[in-house]
C-alpha positions as CSV (number, residue, x, y, z in Angstrom):
1,M,-8.4,-28.2,-7.7
2,T,-11.6,-29.3,-9.4
3,S,-13.1,-32.5,-10.7
4,T,-11.8,-31.5,-14.2
5,D,-8.2,-31.4,-13.1
6,T,-5.9,-34.1,-14.4
7,H,-3.1,-35.7,-12.4
8,K,0.0,-37.8,-13.0
9,I,-0.6,-41.3,-11.5
10,A,1.7,-44.3,-11.3
11,V,0.1,-47.7,-10.7
12,I,2.4,-50.2,-9.1
13,G,1.3,-53.8,-9.6
14,A,-0.8,-52.8,-12.6
15,G,-1.1,-56.4,-13.8
16,G,-2.4,-57.9,-10.5
17,K,-6.0,-58.6,-9.5
18,M,-6.6,-55.2,-8.0
19,G,-4.1,-53.5,-10.2
20,M,-6.1,-54.5,-13.3
21,R,-9.3,-53.2,-11.8
22,V,-7.6,-49.9,-10.9
23,S,-6.0,-49.6,-14.3
24,N,-9.2,-50.4,-16.2
25,N,-10.8,-47.5,-14.6
26,L,-7.9,-45.1,-14.9
27,A,-7.6,-45.9,-18.6
28,R,-11.0,-44.3,-19.1
29,T,-9.9,-41.0,-17.5
30,A,-7.9,-38.0,-18.8
31,H,-5.2,-38.5,-16.2
32,T,-1.6,-39.3,-17.2
33,V,-1.1,-42.9,-16.0
34,W,2.0,-45.0,-15.9
35,Y,1.6,-48.7,-15.5
36,V,4.3,-50.7,-13.6
37,E,4.4,-54.4,-13.2
38,N,7.2,-56.9,-12.5
39,S,5.7,-60.3,-12.8
40,P,5.7,-61.9,-16.3
41,A,2.1,-62.9,-16.1
42,G,1.1,-59.4,-14.9
43,R,3.1,-57.7,-17.6
44,Q,1.4,-59.9,-20.2
45,R,-2.1,-59.0,-18.8
46,T,-1.2,-55.3,-18.9
47,I,0.0,-55.6,-22.5
48,D,-3.1,-57.7,-23.5
49,A,-5.3,-54.9,-22.1
50,G,-3.6,-52.5,-24.6
51,R,-1.6,-50.6,-21.9
52,E,2.1,-49.6,-22.2
53,L,4.4,-50.7,-19.4
54,T,6.8,-48.3,-17.7
55,D,9.7,-49.0,-15.4
56,A,9.1,-48.1,-11.8
57,G,11.8,-45.5,-11.4
58,P,10.7,-43.1,-14.2
59,A,7.0,-43.8,-13.3
60,V,7.2,-42.7,-9.7
61,A,9.7,-39.9,-10.2
62,D,7.2,-37.5,-11.6
63,A,3.9,-38.9,-10.3
64,D,1.6,-36.7,-8.2
65,I,0.2,-39.9,-6.6
66,V,1.5,-43.5,-6.6
67,V,-1.1,-46.2,-6.3
68,L,0.4,-49.2,-4.6
69,A,-1.9,-52.0,-5.9
70,V,0.2,-54.8,-4.4
71,P,-0.6,-57.3,-1.6
72,D,-0.1,-56.2,2.0
73,L,2.7,-58.7,2.4
74,A,4.7,-57.0,-0.4
75,L,4.2,-53.4,0.7
76,Q,7.2,-53.3,3.0
77,A,9.7,-54.2,0.3
78,V,8.0,-52.2,-2.4
79,T,7.8,-49.0,-0.4
80,A,11.4,-49.4,0.8
81,E,12.4,-49.4,-2.9
82,L,10.1,-46.8,-4.3
83,V,9.3,-44.2,-1.6
84,P,12.8,-42.8,-1.7
85,Q,12.3,-42.1,-5.4
86,L,9.1,-40.1,-5.1
87,K,9.2,-36.4,-5.7
88,P,8.6,-34.1,-2.6
89,G,4.9,-33.6,-2.0
90,A,3.8,-36.8,-3.8
91,V,1.2,-39.1,-2.3
92,A,1.8,-42.8,-1.7
93,L,-1.6,-44.4,-1.8
94,T,-2.2,-48.0,-0.5
95,L,-5.4,-49.9,-1.0
96,D,-5.6,-51.6,2.4
97,P,-4.8,-50.2,5.8
98,A,-3.2,-53.3,7.5
99,A,0.4,-52.8,6.6
100,V,0.1,-49.1,7.0
101,Y,-1.3,-49.2,10.5
102,A,1.2,-51.9,11.4
103,G,4.0,-49.5,10.6
104,L,5.6,-51.6,8.0
105,L,5.8,-49.0,5.2
106,T,8.8,-46.8,4.4
107,D,7.9,-43.2,5.1
108,R,9.4,-39.8,4.2
109,D,8.6,-36.5,5.9
110,D,7.9,-34.9,2.5
111,V,5.8,-37.7,1.1
112,V,2.1,-38.0,2.1
113,R,0.8,-41.3,3.3
114,A,-2.8,-42.2,2.3
115,V,-5.0,-45.3,2.2
116,A,-8.3,-45.9,0.3
117,H,-10.5,-48.9,0.4
118,P,-13.7,-49.6,-1.6
119,C,-17.0,-50.2,0.4
120,H,-18.3,-52.4,-2.5
121,P,-21.9,-51.9,-3.7
122,S,-24.4,-51.8,-0.8
123,I,-26.8,-54.7,-0.3
124,F,-29.4,-51.9,-0.2
125,L,-28.3,-50.3,-3.5
126,Q,-31.2,-49.7,-5.9
127,R,-29.9,-51.5,-9.0
128,T,-31.7,-50.9,-12.3
129,T,-29.6,-52.7,-14.9
130,P,-28.3,-56.2,-15.4
131,E,-24.8,-54.9,-15.4
132,E,-25.4,-53.3,-12.0
133,Y,-26.9,-56.5,-10.6
134,A,-23.9,-58.5,-11.9
135,D,-21.3,-56.1,-10.3
136,T,-21.2,-57.3,-6.7
137,F,-17.6,-56.2,-6.2
138,G,-17.9,-52.7,-7.6
139,G,-15.7,-50.6,-9.9
140,I,-17.6,-51.7,-13.0
141,A,-21.2,-50.7,-13.1
142,A,-22.7,-50.6,-9.7
143,P,-22.1,-47.4,-7.7
144,Q,-20.3,-47.7,-4.4
145,D,-18.8,-45.6,-1.6
146,A,-15.2,-45.5,-0.6
147,I,-13.3,-44.9,2.6
148,A,-10.0,-42.9,2.6
149,A,-7.4,-41.7,5.1
150,V,-4.9,-39.0,4.3
151,E,-2.1,-37.9,6.6
152,S,-2.1,-34.3,5.5
153,D,-4.1,-31.1,6.4
154,D,-3.6,-29.7,2.9
155,P,-7.0,-29.4,1.1
156,A,-5.2,-29.8,-2.2
157,I,-3.8,-33.1,-1.2
158,K,-7.2,-34.3,0.1
159,D,-8.7,-33.2,-3.2
160,L,-6.0,-35.1,-5.1
161,V,-6.6,-38.3,-3.1
162,E,-10.4,-38.0,-3.5
163,A,-10.1,-37.5,-7.3
164,T,-7.9,-40.5,-7.5
165,V,-10.2,-42.6,-5.3
166,R,-13.2,-41.6,-7.4
167,A,-11.4,-42.7,-10.5
168,I,-10.0,-46.0,-9.4
169,Y,-13.2,-47.2,-7.7
170,A,-15.7,-45.6,-10.2
171,P,-18.6,-45.2,-10.1
172,V,-18.3,-43.7,-6.6
173,I,-21.2,-42.1,-4.7
174,D,-19.4,-40.7,-1.6
175,V,-15.8,-40.8,-0.3
176,H,-15.8,-40.9,3.5
177,F,-12.6,-39.7,5.2
178,V,-11.4,-41.3,8.5
179,T,-8.1,-41.8,10.2
180,I,-5.8,-44.6,9.3
181,K,-6.5,-46.3,12.7
182,Q,-10.3,-46.0,12.1
183,L,-9.9,-47.5,8.6
184,A,-8.0,-50.4,10.2
185,Q,-10.9,-50.8,12.7
186,L,-13.3,-51.0,9.8
187,E,-11.1,-53.2,7.6
188,P,-10.4,-55.8,8.9
189,T,-12.3,-55.8,12.2
190,L,-15.8,-54.7,11.2
191,V,-16.0,-56.1,7.6
192,E,-13.7,-59.1,7.5
193,T,-13.5,-60.3,11.1
194,V,-17.3,-59.9,11.5
195,A,-19.2,-59.6,8.2
196,C,-17.1,-61.9,6.0
197,M,-16.9,-64.4,8.8
198,V,-20.7,-64.4,9.1
199,G,-21.0,-64.8,5.3
200,A,-18.8,-67.9,5.4
201,L,-20.7,-69.2,8.4
202,L,-24.0,-68.9,6.5
203,N,-22.4,-71.1,3.8
204,E,-21.3,-73.6,6.3
205,A,-24.8,-73.7,7.8
206,L,-26.2,-74.2,4.3
207,D,-23.9,-77.1,3.6
208,E,-24.8,-78.7,6.9
209,A,-28.5,-78.5,6.1
210,I,-28.0,-80.1,2.7
211,R,-25.3,-82.6,3.5
212,T,-26.1,-83.7,7.0
213,M,-29.8,-83.0,7.4
214,G,-30.6,-84.1,3.8
215,V,-32.7,-81.0,2.8
216,P,-32.9,-80.6,-1.0
217,E,-30.3,-78.1,-2.0
218,A,-32.7,-75.9,-4.0
219,A,-35.1,-75.6,-1.0
220,A,-32.3,-74.8,1.4
221,R,-30.7,-72.2,-0.8
222,S,-34.1,-70.5,-1.5
223,I,-35.1,-70.2,2.1
224,L,-31.6,-69.0,3.2
225,Y,-31.1,-66.5,0.5
226,G,-34.5,-64.9,1.1
227,H,-34.3,-64.9,4.8
228,T,-30.7,-63.5,4.7
229,Q,-32.2,-60.4,2.9
230,V,-34.9,-60.1,5.5
231,A,-32.4,-60.6,8.4
232,L,-30.1,-57.9,7.0
233,A,-33.0,-55.5,6.2
234,N,-34.5,-55.9,9.7
235,G,-31.3,-56.1,11.6
236,L,-29.4,-53.2,9.9
237,R,-32.3,-50.9,8.8
238,G,-35.2,-51.9,11.1
239,D,-37.5,-52.4,8.1
240,N,-39.7,-54.8,10.0
241,P,-39.6,-56.1,13.6
242,F,-38.5,-59.7,14.1
243,S,-41.4,-61.9,15.4
244,D,-41.4,-62.9,19.1
245,A,-40.7,-66.5,18.1
246,C,-37.8,-65.4,15.9
247,L,-36.3,-63.3,18.8
248,I,-36.3,-66.5,20.9
249,A,-34.5,-68.4,18.2
250,M,-32.0,-65.6,17.7
251,D,-31.2,-65.7,21.5
252,Y,-30.6,-69.4,21.2
253,G,-28.3,-68.8,18.2
254,R,-26.4,-66.1,20.1
255,E,-26.0,-68.4,23.2
256,S,-24.9,-71.3,21.1
257,I,-22.6,-69.6,18.5
258,V,-21.4,-66.2,19.8
259,K,-18.9,-65.9,22.6
260,E,-20.0,-63.4,25.4
261,D,-16.7,-61.5,25.1
262,W,-16.8,-61.1,21.3
263,K,-16.7,-57.3,21.3
264,K,-13.1,-57.6,22.5
265,I,-12.2,-57.7,18.8
266,F,-12.6,-53.9,18.7
267,R,-9.8,-53.3,21.4
268,D,-6.5,-51.9,20.2
269,D,-4.5,-54.9,21.4
270,E,-6.8,-57.3,19.6
271,L,-6.6,-55.3,16.4
272,D,-2.8,-55.6,16.6
273,R,-3.1,-59.3,17.3
274,N,-5.4,-59.8,14.3
275,L,-3.2,-57.7,11.9
276,A,-0.1,-59.6,13.1
277,R,-1.7,-62.8,12.1
278,M,-2.8,-61.4,8.7
279,L,0.7,-60.0,8.0
280,H,2.5,-63.2,9.2
281,L,4.3,-61.3,12.0
282,D,5.1,-62.4,15.5
283,R,3.6,-59.2,16.8
284,I,3.1,-55.5,15.9
285,E,5.6,-53.2,17.5
286,R,4.3,-49.9,18.7
């Protein structure tokens, strides 16, 4: 299997937010693609984009890989309906690991389970065009990496998944392969529980400086945006050392804001607890 091979791909949820992103990129490839969407609004978006809709049954019956571009909360019902209809050897590809790791998906011994998630363009990406600067999410102009997990030792299956991942998240630099559990530890724990929370905390601190302290908004945004870049460059890449005074202020921040036992979020039981909350479950059964 080479990068020039074409595949038969079904996109479930083609008219949704992620489904449209995936479909926009697949429409530019030579792959045979069937677009499936149930909601009236999603169907209209698909038609408006110039794509033909196909019923789910015929679409998945002959697909080499089925891209499940539906929310985590819908995956249990969607896979219960569709996985029994896949041909033997097909790949069921989800775009988030939560429901997969939680064991909510319908499986078949002769259908390969896979997950792939975009890394999004790095804050350290060397952008050169206005389009790349504008593409903070990825999948349009700015190159990004992707993470994938495939429950198969067959090199051909791995190649199929990688080719699909490179197509749906294009332009892609590297595809990193991990286990499904490792992908769940990365997303949500590393990037949502930690990184996205820190991003929201920065915005709350900005609002506090403007609203409560009375700092002019332009001044507060300028100093925070610039110092956030310095903080990330120094903290993640070690570009420059933090000053002695800054280290003291950082210690005060850690003591005041961060709990001493915060690393517990990486434990298996805490991952299960987090995913159960995300998936609106009482608990995750193992």
